[in-house]
C-alpha positions, 0 to 999 in steps of 0.5 A: 903096390898091390900089397898097399891097395889090399892092406890099407883098407884092411887096416882102416877097417881094423882100427874102425872096429876098435874105435871106442868112441861112442856113437850118438843119434840125432833126435830130429832133422830139418831139410834146408833149401841151401845147396851144399851147406858147409858151415853154420853158426847160431845167435841166441840174441837174434834167434837165427842162424848164419849158414854158408855154402860151397858156392860162396854164398852167405844165408840167414835162416830162422830158427826153423831153418827157413831162409830169411835173407841172402847176401849179395856179395859172393865169395869163391868157396865159403867153408865156415861161418861164426856170428860175433855180436852183430857181425858175421865172419866167414872164411873162404878156403880157396882165396884164404880170406876172412870176410866180415858182414853186418847182421843185415848181410852187407859186406863190410871188409875182406882180409887175407890170412897167411896160409900157403898150403894146398888149394883144396886143403886150406881153411875149413873152420872158423870160430871166435873165443870170448876175447874176440880172438879167433881160430882158423883151422886148415882141413888136412895135410896138415891140420893146423889150428891157428889162433889169431888176435883181432888184428890178424896177428897169430898168437899160436899155431898147433898141428892137430894129429887126432883126425884125418880132417877137420870140417868145422869148429865152434867154441862152446862152454869154454871148449873147442869143438871140432867136427871131422867129415872123413872120420864122422866124429865130433871132438871136445878139445881143450883150448890150451893144449888142444887135447881131445877130452871126449869124442863121439861118432855121428851117423851123418854123411858128409858133416860140414858144420857144427854149432850149439843153440840156446837150449844146449842142443848140438846142431850139425849140417850135412853138405851132401844131404843139405840137412840140419841135425839136432843132438842132445849135448853129447858131453852131458848125455854121456856123463 
């Protein structure tokens, strides 16, 4: 037992030192008046964000990160959000439910997703592809990328082994972008074979949400610090 206590931190430090993923820096940040923001999505047509918090609340924010509205209908533990046309889709980790809201934050329906894993290691990420199908991704132990159609029929399931956890996901330019809280990394992933194409380290404590906005910037929110950070698209800047 003593051997494991000493050896494991040394190995973690060893591999961290040889992680070749480049570190990227944010160019600006905004303080949010949202406690424990755990997911974010952006609508270019509405010029606004949808943000969810760990206490099961959905917010709408303007381009400057200021609150526009707050949904009356609450969940238990909202972990990610994705805007689909005029709808806002939210995944609740604790209840394993997919909630649908209108753009004016009216709750429309709740659907249950079929996952029987650990209570605090359920669905942490949600994003939709161009066909209206969606990815629901579990946090850890294991990390499962589940691809569903509009009727909640599972199309595919893949166990992702390239991170310690996944805290958020988004689709951008035909790629799946995954955010890891524990590893403090962003990964650009192929949507067919789920191979990691590029990877970057980010200097953000407890990164919990990721999206891209109309000017191409990558936006990441910190849960603990309740801040929104803006990066150049790292895939463009590192080519």
